[in-house]
The first five atom37 places (N, CA, C, CB, O) and aatype in JSON, in Angstrom:
{
  "aatype": [5, 19, 5, 10, 19, 6, 15, 7, 7, 7, 10, 19, 5, 14, 7, 7, 15, 10, 1, 10, 15, 4, 0, 0, 15, 7, 7, 9, 13, 15, 10, 10, 1, 12, 7, 17, 18, 1, 5, 0, 14, 7, 11, 5, 1, 6, 10, 19, 0, 0, 9, 19, 15, 7, 7, 2, 16, 3, 18, 0, 3, 13, 19, 11, 7, 1, 13, 16, 9, 15, 1, 3, 2, 0, 11, 2, 16, 19, 18, 10, 5, 12, 2, 15, 10, 11, 0, 6, 3, 16, 0, 19, 18, 18, 4, 2, 0, 1, 7, 12, 1, 15, 3, 18, 17, 7, 5, 7, 16, 5, 19, 16, 19, 15, 15],
  "atom_mask": [
    [1, 1, 1, 1, 1],
    [1, 1, 1, 1, 1],
    [1, 1, 1, 1, 1],
    [1, 1, 1, 1, 1],
    [1, 1, 1, 1, 1],
    [1, 1, 1, 1, 1],
    [1, 1, 1, 1, 1],
    [1, 1, 1, 0, 1],
    [1, 1, 1, 0, 1],
    [1, 1, 1, 0, 1],
    [1, 1, 1, 1, 1],
    [1, 1, 1, 1, 1],
    [1, 1, 1, 1, 1],
    [1, 1, 1, 1, 1],
    [1, 1, 1, 0, 1],
    [1, 1, 1, 0, 1],
    [1, 1, 1, 1, 1],
    [1, 1, 1, 1, 1],
    [1, 1, 1, 1, 1],
    [1, 1, 1, 1, 1],
    [1, 1, 1, 1, 1],
    [1, 1, 1, 1, 1],
    [1, 1, 1, 1, 1],
    [1, 1, 1, 1, 1],
    [1, 1, 1, 1, 1],
    [1, 1, 1, 0, 1],
    [1, 1, 1, 0, 1],
    [1, 1, 1, 1, 1],
    [1, 1, 1, 1, 1],
    [1, 1, 1, 1, 1],
    [1, 1, 1, 1, 1],
    [1, 1, 1, 1, 1],
    [1, 1, 1, 1, 1],
    [1, 1, 1, 1, 1],
    [1, 1, 1, 0, 1],
    [1, 1, 1, 1, 1],
    [1, 1, 1, 1, 1],
    [1, 1, 1, 1, 1],
    [1, 1, 1, 1, 1],
    [1, 1, 1, 1, 1],
    [1, 1, 1, 1, 1],
    [1, 1, 1, 0, 1],
    [1, 1, 1, 1, 1],
    [1, 1, 1, 1, 1],
    [1, 1, 1, 1, 1],
    [1, 1, 1, 1, 1],
    [1, 1, 1, 1, 1],
    [1, 1, 1, 1, 1],
    [1, 1, 1, 1, 1],
    [1, 1, 1, 1, 1],
    [1, 1, 1, 1, 1],
    [1, 1, 1, 1, 1],
    [1, 1, 1, 1, 1],
    [1, 1, 1, 0, 1],
    [1, 1, 1, 0, 1],
    [1, 1, 1, 1, 1],
    [1, 1, 1, 1, 1],
    [1, 1, 1, 1, 1],
    [1, 1, 1, 1, 1],
    [1, 1, 1, 1, 1],
    [1, 1, 1, 1, 1],
    [1, 1, 1, 1, 1],
    [1, 1, 1, 1, 1],
    [1, 1, 1, 1, 1],
    [1, 1, 1, 0, 1],
    [1, 1, 1, 1, 1],
    [1, 1, 1, 1, 1],
    [1, 1, 1, 1, 1],
    [1, 1, 1, 1, 1],
    [1, 1, 1, 1, 1],
    [1, 1, 1, 1, 1],
    [1, 1, 1, 1, 1],
    [1, 1, 1, 1, 1],
    [1, 1, 1, 1, 1],
    [1, 1, 1, 1, 1],
    [1, 1, 1, 1, 1],
    [1, 1, 1, 1, 1],
    [1, 1, 1, 1, 1],
    [1, 1, 1, 1, 1],
    [1, 1, 1, 1, 1],
    [1, 1, 1, 1, 1],
    [1, 1, 1, 1, 1],
    [1, 1, 1, 1, 1],
    [1, 1, 1, 1, 1],
    [1, 1, 1, 1, 1],
    [1, 1, 1, 1, 1],
    [1, 1, 1, 1, 1],
    [1, 1, 1, 1, 1],
    [1, 1, 1, 1, 1],
    [1, 1, 1, 1, 1],
    [1, 1, 1, 1, 1],
    [1, 1, 1, 1, 1],
    [1, 1, 1, 1, 1],
    [1, 1, 1, 1, 1],
    [1, 1, 1, 1, 1],
    [1, 1, 1, 1, 1],
    [1, 1, 1, 1, 1],
    [1, 1, 1, 1, 1],
    [1, 1, 1, 0, 1],
    [1, 1, 1, 1, 1],
    [1, 1, 1, 1, 1],
    [1, 1, 1, 1, 1],
    [1, 1, 1, 1, 1],
    [1, 1, 1, 1, 1],
    [1, 1, 1, 1, 1],
    [1, 1, 1, 0, 1],
    [1, 1, 1, 1, 1],
    [1, 1, 1, 0, 1],
    [1, 1, 1, 1, 1],
    [1, 1, 1, 1, 1],
    [1, 1, 1, 1, 1],
    [1, 1, 1, 1, 1],
    [1, 1, 1, 1, 1],
    [1, 1, 1, 1, 1],
    [1, 1, 1, 1, 1]
  ],
  "atom_positions": [
    [[26.06, 120.59, 142.02], [27.25, 121.33, 142.1], [28.14, 121.13, 140.99], [27.92, 121.04, 143.26], [27.96, 120.17, 140.25]],
    [[29.11, 121.99, 140.8], [29.95, 121.96, 139.54], [31.19, 122.3, 139.83], [29.51, 122.82, 138.48], [31.49, 123.47, 140.06]],
    [[32.28, 121.05, 139.85], [33.72, 121.47, 140.15], [34.61, 121.53, 138.69], [34.43, 120.28, 141.28], [34.41, 120.81, 137.71]],
    [[35.4, 122.35, 138.8], [36.3, 122.81, 137.54], [37.93, 122.39, 138.04], [36.1, 124.76, 137.21], [38.43, 122.52, 139.16]],
    [[38.38, 122.0, 137.1], [39.77, 122.13, 137.38], [40.64, 122.29, 136.2], [40.2, 121.03, 138.1], [40.36, 121.75, 135.13]],
    [[41.79, 123.07, 136.38], [42.14, 123.71, 135.47], [43.49, 123.25, 135.35], [41.91, 125.02, 135.62], [44.02, 122.97, 136.43]],
    [[44.32, 123.05, 134.11], [45.9, 122.65, 133.71], [45.99, 123.21, 132.63], [46.36, 121.14, 133.53], [45.1, 123.61, 131.87]],
    [[47.44, 123.27, 132.52], [47.97, 123.68, 131.42], [49.14, 124.95, 131.57], [0.0, 0.0, 0.0], [49.9, 125.29, 130.67]],
    [[49.09, 125.56, 132.94], [49.55, 126.49, 133.0], [51.41, 126.4, 133.33], [0.0, 0.0, 0.0], [51.86, 125.28, 133.57]],
    [[52.11, 127.28, 133.32], [53.23, 126.97, 133.2], [54.22, 128.33, 132.97], [0.0, 0.0, 0.0], [53.73, 129.45, 133.08]],
    [[55.31, 128.19, 132.73], [56.23, 129.12, 132.36], [56.47, 129.25, 130.99], [57.35, 128.88, 132.96], [56.22, 128.23, 130.34]],
    [[56.92, 130.3, 130.31], [56.88, 130.46, 128.55], [57.48, 131.81, 128.49], [55.16, 130.44, 127.68], [57.34, 132.81, 129.19]],
    [[58.21, 131.55, 127.41], [59.19, 132.9, 126.85], [57.81, 133.74, 126.19], [60.73, 132.38, 125.32], [56.68, 133.29, 125.97]],
    [[58.3, 134.98, 125.97], [57.52, 136.08, 125.33], [57.67, 135.62, 124.0], [58.02, 137.61, 125.57], [58.7, 135.45, 123.36]],
    [[56.03, 135.37, 123.55], [55.78, 135.28, 121.96], [55.66, 133.69, 121.68], [0.0, 0.0, 0.0], [55.48, 133.13, 120.6]],
    [[55.79, 133.14, 122.92], [55.25, 131.33, 122.95], [54.17, 131.34, 123.09], [0.0, 0.0, 0.0], [53.51, 132.37, 122.94]],
    [[53.59, 130.08, 123.45], [52.35, 129.73, 123.43], [51.96, 128.69, 124.6], [52.11, 129.23, 122.11], [52.9, 127.98, 124.94]],
    [[50.67, 128.46, 125.31], [50.39, 127.66, 126.14], [48.71, 127.28, 125.75], [50.77, 128.28, 127.53], [48.02, 127.96, 124.99]],
    [[48.31, 126.18, 126.39], [47.0, 125.75, 125.86], [46.56, 125.24, 127.38], [47.03, 124.49, 124.44], [47.07, 124.28, 127.96]],
    [[45.49, 126.09, 127.91], [45.03, 125.73, 129.03], [43.59, 124.86, 128.88], [44.94, 126.96, 129.82], [42.78, 125.04, 127.97]],
    [[43.48, 124.13, 129.69], [42.35, 123.02, 129.72], [41.44, 123.17, 131.07], [43.08, 121.43, 129.7], [41.99, 123.42, 132.14]],
    [[39.94, 122.99, 130.96], [39.15, 123.31, 132.12], [38.16, 122.08, 131.96], [38.44, 124.9, 132.13], [37.37, 121.93, 131.02]],
    [[38.35, 121.21, 133.08], [37.57, 119.83, 133.08], [36.32, 119.87, 133.95], [38.5, 118.63, 133.63], [36.72, 119.79, 135.11]],
    [[34.99, 119.95, 133.94], [34.03, 120.43, 134.32], [33.61, 118.77, 134.89], [33.19, 121.37, 133.18], [33.88, 117.77, 134.23]],
    [[32.95, 118.74, 136.15], [31.9, 117.75, 136.61], [30.97, 118.2, 137.48], [32.42, 116.68, 137.22], [31.2, 119.28, 138.03]],
    [[29.92, 117.6, 137.75], [28.95, 117.6, 138.58], [27.78, 118.47, 138.31], [0.0, 0.0, 0.0], [26.9, 118.82, 139.1]],
    [[27.95, 118.87, 136.61], [26.67, 119.66, 136.32], [26.54, 119.03, 134.82], [0.0, 0.0, 0.0], [27.12, 118.02, 134.42]],
    [[25.53, 119.98, 133.99], [25.13, 119.31, 132.7], [26.05, 120.08, 131.78], [23.46, 119.42, 132.3], [25.44, 120.94, 131.13]],
    [[27.28, 120.0, 131.55], [28.18, 120.86, 131.06], [27.84, 121.56, 129.49], [29.46, 120.06, 131.1], [28.43, 122.51, 128.97]],
    [[26.69, 120.74, 128.93], [26.42, 121.29, 127.63], [25.48, 122.53, 127.83], [25.78, 120.17, 126.68], [25.32, 123.41, 126.98]],
    [[24.9, 122.48, 128.99], [24.08, 123.88, 129.22], [24.63, 125.33, 129.57], [23.24, 123.65, 130.3], [23.98, 126.36, 129.49]],
    [[25.89, 125.21, 129.94], [26.77, 126.03, 130.81], [27.31, 126.93, 129.99], [27.84, 125.32, 131.55], [27.79, 126.49, 128.95]],
    [[27.34, 128.24, 130.23], [28.15, 129.41, 129.64], [29.74, 129.19, 130.36], [27.32, 131.09, 130.1], [29.93, 129.22, 131.58]],
    [[30.68, 129.0, 129.44], [31.97, 128.86, 130.15], [32.98, 129.96, 129.9], [32.58, 127.59, 129.79], [32.96, 130.3, 128.71]],
    [[33.84, 130.61, 130.62], [34.66, 131.43, 130.59], [36.0, 131.17, 131.14], [0.0, 0.0, 0.0], [36.12, 130.26, 131.97]],
    [[37.18, 131.96, 130.73], [38.42, 132.3, 131.05], [38.45, 133.8, 131.9], [39.21, 132.3, 129.69], [38.24, 134.88, 131.35]],
    [[38.72, 133.64, 133.14], [39.27, 134.82, 133.74], [40.62, 134.79, 133.9], [38.74, 135.07, 134.94], [41.25, 133.73, 133.82]],
    [[41.3, 136.17, 134.18], [42.81, 136.23, 134.71], [43.01, 137.08, 135.81], [43.79, 136.71, 133.69], [42.45, 138.16, 135.67]],
    [[43.68, 136.92, 136.92], [43.92, 138.13, 137.87], [45.33, 138.11, 137.96], [43.23, 138.06, 139.36], [45.96, 137.12, 138.33]],
    [[45.8, 139.12, 137.63], [47.28, 139.33, 137.8], [47.6, 140.23, 139.31], [47.85, 140.22, 136.34], [46.86, 141.19, 139.54]],
    [[48.59, 139.93, 140.19], [49.07, 140.7, 141.42], [48.74, 142.03, 141.29], [50.52, 140.63, 141.66], [49.03, 142.8, 140.37]],
    [[47.95, 142.28, 142.52], [47.3, 143.68, 142.66], [46.26, 143.96, 141.6], [0.0, 0.0, 0.0], [46.06, 145.17, 141.71]],
    [[45.73, 143.63, 140.93], [44.79, 143.7, 139.99], [43.39, 143.23, 140.12], [45.26, 143.15, 139.08], [43.13, 142.52, 141.09]],
    [[42.39, 143.55, 139.24], [40.99, 142.93, 139.44], [41.01, 141.59, 138.73], [39.76, 143.87, 138.83], [41.93, 141.38, 137.94]],
    [[40.09, 140.67, 138.94], [39.98, 139.72, 137.93], [39.35, 139.91, 136.86], [39.56, 138.77, 138.29], [38.17, 140.21, 137.03]],
    [[39.71, 139.84, 135.86], [39.04, 140.46, 134.54], [38.78, 139.22, 133.5], [40.13, 141.71, 133.78], [39.67, 138.39, 133.3]],
    [[37.44, 139.15, 132.81], [37.35, 138.45, 131.57], [38.48, 138.26, 130.51], [36.4, 139.04, 130.97], [39.22, 139.17, 130.14]],
    [[38.53, 137.07, 130.1], [39.73, 137.02, 129.19], [38.65, 136.49, 128.08], [41.23, 135.93, 129.66], [38.51, 137.43, 127.3]],
    [[37.96, 135.56, 127.74], [37.28, 134.82, 127.08], [35.94, 134.53, 127.59], [37.95, 133.83, 126.89], [35.75, 134.67, 128.8]],
    [[34.82, 134.08, 126.72], [33.67, 133.25, 127.26], [33.22, 132.58, 125.89], [32.38, 134.21, 128.07], [33.75, 132.97, 124.85]],
    [[32.28, 131.6, 125.88], [32.02, 130.56, 124.99], [30.48, 130.05, 125.49], [33.27, 129.37, 125.05], [30.48, 129.71, 126.68]],
    [[29.28, 129.96, 124.87], [28.2, 129.7, 125.18], [27.99, 128.36, 124.64], [27.39, 130.66, 124.84], [28.62, 128.26, 123.58]],
    [[27.27, 127.15, 124.99], [27.0, 126.13, 124.43], [26.96, 126.02, 122.87], [25.98, 125.85, 124.96], [27.66, 125.14, 122.39]],
    [[26.45, 126.57, 122.26], [26.24, 126.73, 120.71], [27.85, 127.15, 120.04], [0.0, 0.0, 0.0], [28.09, 126.94, 118.85]],
    [[28.66, 127.63, 120.81], [29.73, 127.85, 120.17], [30.41, 129.62, 119.83], [0.0, 0.0, 0.0], [31.52, 130.04, 119.49]],
    [[29.24, 130.21, 120.1], [29.55, 131.77, 120.1], [30.47, 132.15, 121.28], [28.15, 132.67, 120.24], [30.44, 131.76, 122.45]],
    [[31.32, 133.04, 120.64], [32.61, 133.41, 121.62], [32.36, 135.01, 121.68], [34.36, 132.94, 120.9], [31.58, 135.68, 121.01]],
    [[33.2, 135.39, 122.6], [33.66, 136.54, 123.21], [34.88, 136.76, 123.69], [33.01, 136.77, 124.06], [35.37, 136.02, 124.54]],
    [[35.51, 137.79, 123.19], [37.0, 137.97, 123.93], [37.14, 139.37, 124.39], [38.32, 137.66, 122.89], [36.46, 140.31, 123.99]],
    [[38.05, 139.42, 125.24], [38.4, 140.65, 125.39], [39.77, 141.41, 124.57], [38.53, 140.65, 126.76], [40.85, 140.95, 124.18]],
    [[39.14, 142.82, 124.5], [40.19, 143.45, 123.51], [41.83, 143.05, 123.42], [40.16, 144.91, 123.85], [42.52, 142.9, 122.41]],
    [[42.21, 142.95, 124.83], [43.46, 142.78, 124.71], [44.12, 141.11, 124.54], [43.9, 143.5, 125.88], [45.31, 140.85, 124.72]],
    [[43.32, 140.34, 124.27], [43.47, 139.25, 123.48], [43.15, 138.77, 122.35], [43.23, 138.65, 123.89], [43.44, 137.65, 121.94]],
    [[42.52, 139.65, 121.77], [41.94, 139.31, 120.21], [42.74, 138.9, 119.45], [41.42, 140.32, 119.43], [43.87, 139.36, 119.64]],
    [[42.61, 138.09, 118.51], [44.13, 137.75, 117.46], [44.89, 136.99, 118.05], [0.0, 0.0, 0.0], [45.59, 136.36, 117.26]],
    [[45.13, 136.7, 119.33], [45.86, 135.94, 120.11], [45.34, 134.43, 121.04], [46.28, 136.96, 120.94], [45.92, 133.35, 121.06]],
    [[44.28, 134.76, 121.62], [43.91, 133.81, 122.15], [42.69, 133.11, 121.51], [43.8, 134.16, 123.32], [41.82, 133.74, 120.91]],
    [[42.66, 131.8, 121.67], [41.23, 131.26, 121.02], [40.77, 130.28, 122.31], [41.45, 130.25, 119.28], [41.54, 129.51, 122.9]],
    [[39.18, 130.48, 122.64], [38.52, 129.63, 123.15], [38.05, 128.8, 122.62], [37.88, 129.94, 123.63], [37.98, 128.93, 121.4]],
    [[37.49, 127.49, 123.24], [36.44, 126.22, 122.4], [36.38, 125.47, 123.47], [37.02, 125.22, 120.94], [37.07, 125.42, 124.48]],
    [[35.18, 124.71, 123.0], [34.61, 123.52, 123.83], [34.39, 122.37, 123.58], [33.68, 123.65, 124.2], [33.74, 122.34, 122.53]],
    [[34.58, 121.3, 123.98], [34.39, 119.63, 123.66], [33.2, 119.3, 124.68], [35.98, 118.53, 124.05], [33.42, 118.87, 125.81]],
    [[32.12, 119.49, 124.24], [30.96, 119.09, 125.29], [30.74, 117.64, 125.38], [29.56, 119.71, 124.91], [30.0, 117.26, 126.28]],
    [[31.41, 116.57, 124.4], [31.37, 115.31, 124.86], [32.74, 115.04, 125.97], [31.34, 114.35, 123.51], [32.75, 113.93, 126.51]],
    [[33.73, 115.86, 126.27], [34.47, 115.86, 126.82], [34.48, 116.67, 128.29], [35.14, 116.05, 126.0], [35.35, 116.58, 129.16]],
    [[33.6, 117.26, 128.31], [33.02, 118.52, 129.42], [34.54, 119.23, 129.72], [32.12, 117.77, 131.24], [35.16, 119.17, 130.78]],
    [[34.9, 119.86, 128.59], [35.98, 120.31, 128.47], [35.97, 121.79, 128.09], [36.59, 119.52, 127.66], [34.96, 122.01, 127.41]],
    [[36.64, 122.8, 128.25], [36.94, 124.34, 127.55], [38.33, 124.17, 127.65], [36.33, 125.9, 128.38], [39.01, 123.44, 128.38]],
    [[38.73, 125.28, 126.45], [39.99, 125.01, 126.6], [40.26, 126.96, 126.2], [40.66, 123.48, 125.42], [39.43, 127.85, 125.99]],
    [[41.64, 126.98, 126.24], [42.37, 128.44, 125.97], [43.5, 128.37, 125.63], [42.47, 129.33, 127.0], [44.47, 128.35, 126.39]],
    [[43.53, 128.32, 123.92], [44.84, 128.28, 123.19], [45.33, 129.75, 123.41], [44.7, 127.83, 121.5], [44.62, 130.72, 123.1]],
    [[46.45, 129.86, 123.89], [47.25, 131.29, 124.29], [48.43, 131.44, 123.11], [48.08, 131.21, 126.07], [49.4, 130.7, 123.27]],
    [[48.46, 132.29, 121.99], [49.47, 132.37, 121.39], [49.96, 133.54, 121.35], [49.38, 131.93, 120.42], [49.14, 134.4, 121.66]],
    [[51.27, 134.03, 121.0], [51.83, 135.32, 121.19], [51.98, 136.03, 122.34], [51.28, 136.03, 120.57], [51.77, 137.23, 122.45]],
    [[52.48, 134.97, 123.53], [52.22, 135.66, 124.67], [53.27, 136.49, 125.11], [51.88, 134.83, 125.62], [54.48, 136.41, 124.92]],
    [[52.35, 137.58, 125.93], [53.42, 138.74, 126.38], [53.42, 138.73, 128.02], [52.9, 140.43, 125.76], [52.69, 138.03, 128.72]],
    [[54.39, 139.63, 128.46], [54.66, 139.35, 129.95], [53.43, 139.77, 130.52], [55.94, 140.13, 130.63], [52.99, 139.06, 131.43]],
    [[52.78, 140.76, 130.19], [51.94, 141.51, 130.64], [50.4, 140.5, 130.93], [51.9, 142.75, 129.56], [49.49, 140.92, 131.65]],
    [[50.35, 138.91, 130.11], [49.61, 138.01, 130.07], [49.83, 137.48, 131.35], [49.76, 137.24, 129.01], [48.82, 137.03, 131.9]],
    [[50.99, 137.41, 132.01], [51.34, 136.7, 133.46], [50.38, 136.92, 134.48], [52.67, 137.21, 134.1], [50.34, 137.93, 135.19]],
    [[49.49, 135.78, 134.54], [48.44, 135.89, 135.96], [48.04, 134.58, 136.26], [46.95, 136.8, 135.78], [48.68, 133.61, 135.84]],
    [[47.02, 134.47, 136.97], [46.55, 133.43, 137.45], [45.17, 133.0, 136.74], [46.48, 133.65, 138.83], [44.12, 133.57, 137.04]],
    [[45.21, 132.1, 135.9], [44.04, 132.05, 135.23], [43.01, 131.12, 135.8], [44.32, 131.73, 133.92], [43.29, 130.0, 136.22]],
    [[41.6, 131.72, 135.81], [40.5, 130.76, 136.12], [39.54, 130.36, 135.11], [39.77, 131.26, 137.11], [39.34, 131.14, 134.18]],
    [[39.01, 129.45, 135.16], [37.98, 128.77, 134.82], [36.65, 128.97, 135.1], [38.19, 127.86, 135.13], [36.44, 128.2, 136.03]],
    [[35.68, 129.53, 134.86], [34.23, 129.7, 135.13], [33.14, 129.14, 134.16], [34.0, 131.08, 135.23], [33.05, 129.14, 132.93]],
    [[32.26, 128.62, 135.27], [30.95, 128.1, 134.58], [29.81, 129.21, 135.06], [30.5, 126.36, 135.12], [29.84, 129.76, 136.17]],
    [[28.99, 129.42, 134.21], [27.84, 130.11, 134.4], [26.26, 129.57, 134.46], [27.95, 130.94, 133.49], [25.58, 129.6, 133.44]],
    [[25.89, 129.23, 135.34], [24.59, 128.44, 135.4], [23.45, 129.32, 135.17], [0.0, 0.0, 0.0], [23.5, 130.52, 134.91]],
    [[22.46, 128.62, 135.3], [21.17, 129.77, 135.69], [21.11, 130.65, 136.95], [19.82, 129.0, 135.85], [20.79, 131.83, 137.02]],
    [[21.56, 129.68, 138.1], [21.39, 130.54, 139.24], [22.88, 130.62, 140.22], [20.06, 129.89, 140.11], [22.92, 130.95, 141.41]],
    [[23.93, 130.26, 139.47], [25.22, 131.08, 140.23], [26.48, 130.3, 139.22], [25.41, 130.65, 142.4], [26.47, 129.35, 138.44]],
    [[27.3, 131.04, 139.6], [28.66, 130.82, 139.13], [29.53, 129.9, 139.84], [29.31, 132.0, 139.1], [29.37, 129.72, 141.05]],
    [[30.49, 129.26, 139.16], [31.35, 128.13, 139.82], [32.85, 128.59, 139.31], [30.86, 126.4, 139.24], [32.97, 129.28, 138.3]],
    [[33.99, 128.16, 140.1], [35.27, 128.67, 139.83], [36.23, 127.78, 140.01], [35.57, 129.73, 140.54], [36.0, 127.01, 140.94]],
    [[37.23, 127.61, 139.45], [38.21, 126.45, 139.55], [39.22, 127.26, 140.53], [0.0, 0.0, 0.0], [39.13, 128.42, 140.93]],
    [[40.12, 126.35, 140.77], [41.14, 127.16, 141.82], [42.35, 127.94, 140.91], [41.96, 125.91, 143.01], [43.23, 128.56, 141.53]],
    [[42.36, 127.89, 139.7], [43.36, 128.73, 138.86], [44.6, 128.07, 138.44], [0.0, 0.0, 0.0], [45.12, 127.16, 139.08]],
    [[45.0, 128.49, 137.49], [46.47, 128.05, 136.85], [47.38, 129.04, 136.8], [46.43, 127.55, 135.43], [46.97, 130.13, 136.4]],
    [[48.56, 128.94, 137.12], [49.31, 130.43, 137.02], [50.13, 129.99, 135.57], [50.58, 130.95, 138.65], [50.62, 128.94, 135.16]],
    [[50.02, 131.1, 135.15], [50.67, 131.27, 133.55], [51.63, 132.5, 133.91], [49.34, 131.74, 132.07], [51.24, 133.58, 134.36]],
    [[53.16, 132.1, 133.59], [53.94, 133.28, 133.67], [54.65, 133.33, 132.37], [54.9, 133.29, 134.89], [54.9, 132.31, 131.72]],
    [[54.98, 134.56, 131.99], [55.6, 134.82, 130.61], [56.8, 135.83, 130.84], [54.46, 135.46, 129.5], [56.57, 137.03, 130.91]],
    [[57.97, 135.35, 130.95], [59.11, 135.79, 131.31], [59.21, 136.96, 130.27], [60.21, 134.69, 131.31], [58.39, 137.06, 129.36]],
    [[60.29, 137.88, 130.44], [60.72, 138.75, 129.7], [62.39, 139.39, 129.96], [59.64, 139.68, 129.82], [62.84, 140.26, 129.22]]
  ]
}
């Protein structure tokens, strides 16, 4: 079993920055594809960014140039650096781990960008 715990969310002004962290336990972190998803009220959960063990990344179009995903395999942690935040970035952000046989999810952390 893999457990994921997100942290770093909060309230920020438009144009501000936040860094989210996701600490993983219960699995072999270095073998997992990790990702960040978000879900705004009344909307579907959507992929924000993903990163594989080797460091290759993928981003949603709406965050390219603003967000950066990274991972530290020694610390079993994945990060999402969010810059130039917009009101439409307001959502619950979820950490995801994709193994060979199943997906795992954290509880989510709230990000609110005021306008």
